[in-house]
TIFITOR-700946 format. One line per field, with one value per atom (N, C-alpha, C): residue number from 1; residue in three letters; chain; atom name; x, y, z. Coordinates in Angstrom, 3 decimals, always signed. Layout:
// TIFITOR-700946
num = (NUM,...)
residuo = (Ala,...)
cadena = (A,...)
atomo = (CA,...)
xx = (X,...)
yy = (Y,...)
zz = (Z,...)
//
This chain:
// TIFITOR-700946
num = (1,1,1,2,2,2,3,3,3,4,4,4,5,5,5,6,6,6,7,7,7,8,8,8,9,9,9,10,10,10,11,11,11,12,12,12,13,13,13,14,14,14,15,15,15,16,16,16,17,17,17,18,18,18,19,19,19,20,20,20,21,21,21,22,22,22,23,23,23,24,24,24,25,25,25,26,26,26,27,27,27,28,28,28,29,29,29,30,30,30,31,31,31,32,32,32,33,33,33,34,34,34,35,35,35,36,36,36,37,37,37,38,38,38,39,39,39,40,40,40,41,41,41,42,42,42,43,43,43,44,44,44,45,45,45,46,46,46,47,47,47,48,48,48,49,49,49,50,50,50,51,51,51,52,52,52,53,53,53,54,54,54,55,55,55,56,56,56,57,57,57,58,58,58,59,59,59,60,60,60,61,61,61,62,62,62,63,63,63,64,64,64,65,65,65,66,66,66,67,67,67,68,68,68,69,69,69,70,70,70,71,71,71,72,72,72,73,73,73,74,74,74,75,75,75,76,76,76,77,77,77,78,78,78,79,79,79,80,80,80,81,81,81,82,82,82,83,83,83,84,84,84,85,85,85,86,86,86,87,87,87,88,88,88,89,89,89,90,90,90,91,91,91,92,92,92,93,93,93,94,94,94,95,95,95,96,96,96)
residuo = (Met,Met,Met,Ala,Ala,Ala,Ser,Ser,Ser,Lys,Lys,Lys,His,His,His,Pro,Pro,Pro,Arg,Arg,Arg,Lys,Lys,Lys,Leu,Leu,Leu,Asp,Asp,Asp,Asp,Asp,Asp,Ile,Ile,Ile,Val,Val,Val,Leu,Leu,Leu,Glu,Glu,Glu,Met,Met,Met,Cys,Cys,Cys,Gly,Gly,Gly,Val,Val,Val,Leu,Leu,Leu,Gly,Gly,Gly,Leu,Leu,Leu,Asp,Asp,Asp,Glu,Glu,Glu,Ala,Ala,Ala,Tyr,Tyr,Tyr,Glu,Glu,Glu,Gln,Gln,Gln,His,His,His,Arg,Arg,Arg,Ile,Ile,Ile,Met,Met,Met,Asn,Asn,Asn,Val,Val,Val,Trp,Trp,Trp,Asn,Asn,Asn,Thr,Thr,Thr,Val,Val,Val,Val,Val,Val,Gly,Gly,Gly,Asp,Asp,Asp,Thr,Thr,Thr,Ile,Ile,Ile,Thr,Thr,Thr,Arg,Arg,Arg,Val,Val,Val,Ser,Ser,Ser,Arg,Arg,Arg,Val,Val,Val,Arg,Arg,Arg,His,His,His,Cys,Cys,Cys,Lys,Lys,Lys,Asp,Asp,Asp,Gly,Gly,Gly,Val,Val,Val,Leu,Leu,Leu,Tyr,Tyr,Tyr,Val,Val,Val,Thr,Thr,Thr,Val,Val,Val,Phe,Phe,Phe,Asn,Asn,Asn,Ala,Ala,Ala,Ser,Ser,Ser,Trp,Trp,Trp,Arg,Arg,Arg,Gln,Gln,Gln,Glu,Glu,Glu,Leu,Leu,Leu,Arg,Arg,Arg,Phe,Phe,Phe,Arg,Arg,Arg,Lys,Lys,Lys,Arg,Arg,Arg,His,His,His,Val,Val,Val,Ile,Ile,Ile,Ser,Ser,Ser,Ala,Ala,Ala,Leu,Leu,Leu,Asn,Asn,Asn,Lys,Lys,Lys,Glu,Glu,Glu,Leu,Leu,Leu,Gly,Gly,Gly,Ser,Ser,Ser,Asp,Asp,Asp,Ile,Ile,Ile,Val,Val,Val,Arg,Arg,Arg,Asp,Asp,Asp,Ile,Ile,Ile,Val,Val,Val,Phe,Phe,Phe,Tyr,Tyr,Tyr)
cadena = (A,A,A,A,A,A,A,A,A,A,A,A,A,A,A,A,A,A,A,A,A,A,A,A,A,A,A,A,A,A,A,A,A,A,A,A,A,A,A,A,A,A,A,A,A,A,A,A,A,A,A,A,A,A,A,A,A,A,A,A,A,A,A,A,A,A,A,A,A,A,A,A,A,A,A,A,A,A,A,A,A,A,A,A,A,A,A,A,A,A,A,A,A,A,A,A,A,A,A,A,A,A,A,A,A,A,A,A,A,A,A,A,A,A,A,A,A,A,A,A,A,A,A,A,A,A,A,A,A,A,A,A,A,A,A,A,A,A,A,A,A,A,A,A,A,A,A,A,A,A,A,A,A,A,A,A,A,A,A,A,A,A,A,A,A,A,A,A,A,A,A,A,A,A,A,A,A,A,A,A,A,A,A,A,A,A,A,A,A,A,A,A,A,A,A,A,A,A,A,A,A,A,A,A,A,A,A,A,A,A,A,A,A,A,A,A,A,A,A,A,A,A,A,A,A,A,A,A,A,A,A,A,A,A,A,A,A,A,A,A,A,A,A,A,A,A,A,A,A,A,A,A,A,A,A,A,A,A,A,A,A,A,A,A,A,A,A,A,A,A,A,A,A,A,A,A,A,A,A,A,A,A,A,A,A,A,A,A)
atomo = (N,CA,C,N,CA,C,N,CA,C,N,CA,C,N,CA,C,N,CA,C,N,CA,C,N,CA,C,N,CA,C,N,CA,C,N,CA,C,N,CA,C,N,CA,C,N,CA,C,N,CA,C,N,CA,C,N,CA,C,N,CA,C,N,CA,C,N,CA,C,N,CA,C,N,CA,C,N,CA,C,N,CA,C,N,CA,C,N,CA,C,N,CA,C,N,CA,C,N,CA,C,N,CA,C,N,CA,C,N,CA,C,N,CA,C,N,CA,C,N,CA,C,N,CA,C,N,CA,C,N,CA,C,N,CA,C,N,CA,C,N,CA,C,N,CA,C,N,CA,C,N,CA,C,N,CA,C,N,CA,C,N,CA,C,N,CA,C,N,CA,C,N,CA,C,N,CA,C,N,CA,C,N,CA,C,N,CA,C,N,CA,C,N,CA,C,N,CA,C,N,CA,C,N,CA,C,N,CA,C,N,CA,C,N,CA,C,N,CA,C,N,CA,C,N,CA,C,N,CA,C,N,CA,C,N,CA,C,N,CA,C,N,CA,C,N,CA,C,N,CA,C,N,CA,C,N,CA,C,N,CA,C,N,CA,C,N,CA,C,N,CA,C,N,CA,C,N,CA,C,N,CA,C,N,CA,C,N,CA,C,N,CA,C,N,CA,C,N,CA,C,N,CA,C,N,CA,C,N,CA,C,N,CA,C,N,CA,C,N,CA,C,N,CA,C,N,CA,C,N,CA,C,N,CA,C)
xx = (-18.111,-18.903,-19.543,-19.577,-20.116,-20.219,-19.595,-19.610,-21.019,-21.504,-22.548,-21.996,-20.675,-20.303,-20.219,-20.425,-19.956,-18.907,-18.412,-16.925,-16.541,-16.105,-15.576,-15.215,-15.966,-15.543,-14.006,-13.345,-12.240,-11.407,-11.636,-11.197,-11.501,-12.799,-13.383,-13.058,-12.714,-12.206,-10.739,-9.506,-8.377,-8.440,-9.264,-9.055,-9.509,-10.525,-11.092,-9.600,-8.958,-7.688,-6.592,-6.490,-5.634,-5.814,-7.149,-7.802,-7.697,-7.966,-7.580,-6.316,-5.714,-4.098,-4.043,-4.712,-4.917,-4.159,-3.542,-2.348,-1.732,-1.245,-0.479,-1.364,-2.563,-3.122,-4.166,-4.405,-5.302,-4.312,-3.005,-2.029,-2.180,-2.016,-1.535,-3.431,-3.987,-5.187,-4.770,-4.597,-4.579,-3.647,-2.598,-1.743,-1.943,-2.692,-3.417,-4.528,-5.017,-6.010,-5.396,-4.424,-3.820,-3.101,-1.750,-1.615,-1.889,-2.655,-3.749,-3.585,-3.869,-4.128,-2.672,-1.650,-0.702,+0.399,+0.307,+1.011,+0.522,-0.869,-1.604,-2.220,-2.912,-3.354,-2.310,-1.699,-0.597,+0.087,+0.957,+1.672,+0.401,-0.798,-1.614,-2.040,-1.670,-2.418,-1.180,+0.448,+1.438,+2.090,+0.828,+1.779,+0.895,+0.986,+0.212,+0.666,+0.364,+0.819,+0.533,+1.102,+1.283,+0.844,+2.123,+2.195,+2.937,+3.334,+3.868,+3.800,+5.287,+5.580,+6.858,+6.953,+8.125,+8.462,+7.286,+7.450,+8.029,+7.923,+8.553,+7.821,+7.499,+6.033,+6.433,+5.912,+6.314,+5.763,+6.218,+5.278,+5.490,+4.624,+5.000,+4.902,+5.632,+5.412,+5.627,+4.514,+4.522,+5.481,+5.746,+6.239,+8.240,+9.283,+10.509,+11.100,+10.536,+11.049,+10.107,+9.139,+8.535,+8.744,+9.571,+10.022,+11.325,+12.320,+13.415,+12.967,+12.257,+11.701,+11.144,+10.404,+9.853,+11.071,+12.217,+13.488,+14.039,+14.026,+14.955,+14.003,+12.033,+11.127,+10.983,+11.730,+11.140,+11.223,+12.239,+12.311,+10.722,+10.654,+9.608,+8.240,+8.096,+7.237,+6.510,+7.513,+7.632,+7.307,+8.055,+7.587,+5.669,+5.352,+4.141,+2.818,+3.471,+2.877,+2.438,+3.291,+3.289,+2.947,+3.069,+2.224,+0.494,+0.075,-0.750,-1.857,-0.882,-1.174,-1.489,-0.810,-0.418,+0.155,+1.220,+2.415,+3.473,+4.614,+5.786,+5.511,+4.742,+4.259,+5.553,+5.522,+6.515,+7.592,+8.744,+9.951,+11.015,+10.635,+11.112,+10.274,+10.729,+9.826,+10.613,+10.023,+11.039,+10.070,+10.159,+9.838,+10.617,+9.255,+10.221,+8.710)
yy = (-17.249,-16.490,-14.580,-14.636,-13.928,-12.094,-10.856,-9.574,-9.052,-7.822,-7.295,-6.239,-5.854,-4.325,-4.169,-3.282,-3.496,-3.486,-4.168,-3.913,-3.516,-2.740,-2.434,-3.247,-2.524,-3.899,-4.121,-3.027,-3.251,-4.207,-4.092,-5.367,-6.670,-7.096,-8.358,-8.764,-7.866,-8.426,-9.009,-8.245,-8.232,-9.539,-9.882,-11.123,-12.604,-12.052,-13.223,-13.880,-12.576,-12.608,-13.386,-13.167,-14.044,-15.547,-15.550,-17.306,-17.714,-17.143,-17.344,-17.676,-17.347,-17.296,-16.500,-15.213,-14.050,-12.679,-12.570,-11.284,-10.877,-11.430,-10.496,-9.846,-10.590,-10.299,-8.901,-8.927,-7.760,-6.740,-6.645,-5.635,-5.306,-5.811,-5.588,-4.731,-5.232,-4.515,-2.841,-2.980,-1.453,-0.416,-1.565,-0.169,+0.538,-0.207,-0.074,+0.602,+0.884,+1.879,+3.253,+3.144,+4.568,+5.103,+4.096,+5.180,+6.066,+6.351,+7.688,+8.873,+8.623,+9.584,+10.200,+9.165,+9.812,+10.609,+9.978,+10.300,+11.748,+11.305,+12.894,+11.777,+12.851,+13.172,+12.782,+13.473,+13.624,+12.274,+12.161,+10.483,+9.397,+9.473,+8.518,+8.368,+9.036,+9.229,+8.394,+8.421,+8.158,+6.750,+6.241,+5.066,+4.431,+3.187,+1.621,+1.089,+0.277,-0.140,-1.696,-2.795,-3.797,-4.723,-5.035,-5.779,-5.543,-6.197,-5.831,-7.114,-7.520,-9.017,-9.123,-9.455,-9.474,-7.790,-7.227,-5.519,-4.498,-5.382,-4.259,-4.336,-3.318,-2.365,-2.207,-3.370,-3.158,-2.173,-0.760,+0.374,+0.523,+0.453,+0.351,+1.841,+2.681,+4.390,+4.361,+4.920,+5.463,+5.744,+7.113,+8.057,+8.053,+8.647,+8.018,+8.785,+10.393,+11.819,+11.319,+10.703,+10.881,+8.890,+8.501,+7.257,+7.651,+8.781,+9.130,+10.046,+10.934,+11.417,+11.226,+9.549,+8.799,+8.110,+7.962,+7.267,+8.311,+9.346,+10.710,+10.567,+10.739,+10.959,+9.324,+8.105,+6.846,+7.029,+7.321,+7.676,+8.100,+9.266,+10.099,+9.300,+9.048,+8.402,+6.749,+6.318,+4.923,+5.354,+6.092,+7.053,+7.399,+8.199,+8.614,+7.297,+6.378,+5.457,+4.376,+4.304,+3.527,+4.358,+6.166,+6.323,+6.858,+6.406,+6.427,+5.050,+3.831,+2.404,+2.328,+2.941,+2.741,+1.690,+1.546,+0.482,+0.072,+0.142,-0.197,-1.087,-1.631,-2.611,-2.274,-1.512,-1.037,-0.529,-1.678,-1.296,-0.729,-0.959,-0.599,-0.431,+0.445,+0.270,+0.176,-0.511,-1.014,-0.459,+1.079,+1.536,+1.241,+0.668,-0.096,+0.350)
zz = (+22.301,+22.627,+21.584,+21.102,+20.030,+21.162,+20.761,+21.473,+21.482,+22.366,+21.688,+21.173,+21.627,+20.918,+19.677,+18.869,+17.265,+17.228,+15.654,+15.466,+14.260,+13.768,+12.853,+11.544,+10.970,+9.379,+8.756,+9.193,+8.678,+9.780,+10.783,+11.678,+11.849,+11.493,+11.315,+9.550,+8.705,+7.375,+7.806,+8.629,+8.805,+9.470,+10.203,+11.123,+10.282,+9.735,+8.417,+7.510,+7.200,+6.535,+7.221,+8.522,+8.852,+9.434,+9.547,+9.542,+8.356,+7.398,+6.283,+5.139,+5.641,+5.511,+4.460,+4.346,+3.965,+4.096,+4.931,+5.694,+4.413,+3.498,+2.835,+1.261,+0.939,+0.024,+0.556,+1.669,+2.591,+2.510,+2.759,+3.212,+1.720,+0.796,-0.759,-0.911,-0.405,-1.305,-0.348,+0.962,+1.580,+1.225,+0.995,+0.385,-1.686,-1.990,-3.050,-3.371,-1.885,-1.754,-1.432,-0.421,-0.075,-1.345,-1.768,-2.813,-3.798,-3.900,-4.989,-4.034,-3.035,-1.602,-1.357,-1.091,-0.474,-1.925,-2.950,-4.133,-4.743,-4.702,-5.385,-6.915,-7.380,-8.779,-9.956,-9.823,-11.263,-10.846,-10.029,-9.812,-10.199,-9.815,-10.206,-11.250,-11.991,-13.497,-13.828,-13.961,-14.337,-13.756,-12.657,-12.203,-12.026,-11.459,-11.215,-10.329,-9.305,-8.280,-8.746,-8.742,-9.636,-8.540,-7.613,-6.175,-4.790,-3.855,-2.727,-2.120,-2.550,-1.414,-0.582,+0.397,+1.197,+1.735,+1.699,+2.010,+1.138,+0.027,-1.308,-2.221,-2.879,-3.674,-4.768,-5.891,-6.905,-7.519,-8.925,-9.252,-10.806,-11.692,-12.706,-12.746,-13.916,-13.972,-15.456,-16.222,-17.564,-18.075,-17.610,-17.957,-17.147,-18.267,-17.410,-16.705,-17.091,-16.197,-15.025,-14.736,-13.164,-12.647,-13.519,-12.839,-12.015,-12.770,-12.207,-10.903,-11.078,-10.029,-8.821,-8.633,-7.843,-7.497,-7.917,-7.385,-6.359,-6.916,-5.553,-4.765,-4.700,-4.109,-2.928,-2.913,-2.845,-1.149,-0.646,+1.244,+1.582,+1.058,+1.395,+1.202,-0.171,-0.737,+0.616,+0.700,+2.105,+3.153,+3.719,+4.859,+4.262,+3.628,+3.844,+3.856,+2.833,+2.701,+4.397,+5.231,+6.305,+7.193,+6.933,+7.711,+7.551,+6.806,+6.145,+6.626,+6.418,+6.727,+8.288,+8.957,+10.806,+10.653,+9.912,+10.308,+9.410,+9.492,+8.599,+7.186,+6.794,+5.705,+4.930,+4.220,+2.949,+3.134,+2.910,+3.172,+2.146,+0.644,-0.500,-1.765,-2.227,-3.471,-4.930,-5.828,-7.427,-8.129,-8.806,-9.782,-11.071,-11.903,-13.161,-14.443)
//
C-alpha cells in the first residue's frame, strides 16, 4: 500500500539502491558529492576522488606537496566526511 505522506527523494533512491543491490554505488556517489564541500576549493582543484571500496576512499592528488599535506590531515578529513555523510562510511583514505 502506498503512503499518502510525501517522502524525500534521497530516501527513495537509497531504498531503491538497496533493492537493486547498489548500496556501495550509492555510498560512493554520496562521498563524491560531499568531497568538495569538506575539503574546500583549493584541495578540490588538486585532487580527484576515484572510488570507495569497503570503507576505503581512493583519492588521486596531482601535487606531491598536497598529497603529503593530506596524509597529515587524513584523520581530520575522514572525520569531516563522515560527519557530513551522517555515518561512519569512510574508514580510511589512500592518497596517491
